[in-house]
N, C-alpha and C positions, 0 to 999 in steps of 0.2 A: 504494500500500500504506500502510495506517495503521501507526502505531507499535505498536498492539496486535498486529497480525498479525506484524510483524517480531519482537516480543518472544516471541510464541508459537513461531515457527520457531526462534529462538535457544534457547529453553527446551527444545524437543524435541531439538535437537542436543546440548545440554549433558547432558540426561538420558540420551541414547544413549551418550555418551562415558563417563558415570559407570557405566552398566550394563556396558559393555564392560570397563572397568577392574575392576569387581567380579568378573566372570567370569574375567578374566586372572589375578587374584591367587588365585582359587579360593575355594571355600566354607570356612568356618571349622569346625573340629571333625571328627568322624568321617564326616559326611555327604559322600558322593562319593568316599571313599577306601576302598581294600580293607581288609577286616577283618584285624586283627592275629591271628596264629596264637599261641595260648596253649599252652604245654607242659602236659601232665597232671602234676599234683602227685603225687609218690610219697610214700606214707605211710611214716613211720618204722617200722622193724621193731619188732614188739611184744616187750616184755620177757618173759623166761620166767616162768612161774607160780612163785610162791614155794613151796618145798617144806618139809615138816615135818621134824622131827628124823629122822635115819637110825638105825634100830635094827638092829644086826647080832647074829646068834646067835653066841655065843662058846662053843666046845666046852669041857667040864669036863676 
């Protein structure tokens, strides 16, 4: 075996170990993880409509 073939075999072994370590630690970010459940945002209650002046009939 030549030194080039030995180096190729060692490089393949090292690459396999690196790939296994990458899969063991898992992908980064949201990829591969379940989606987070988001709660629906409740709107604030609307303020009552402004009223005009109240006019009452006063008996004479």
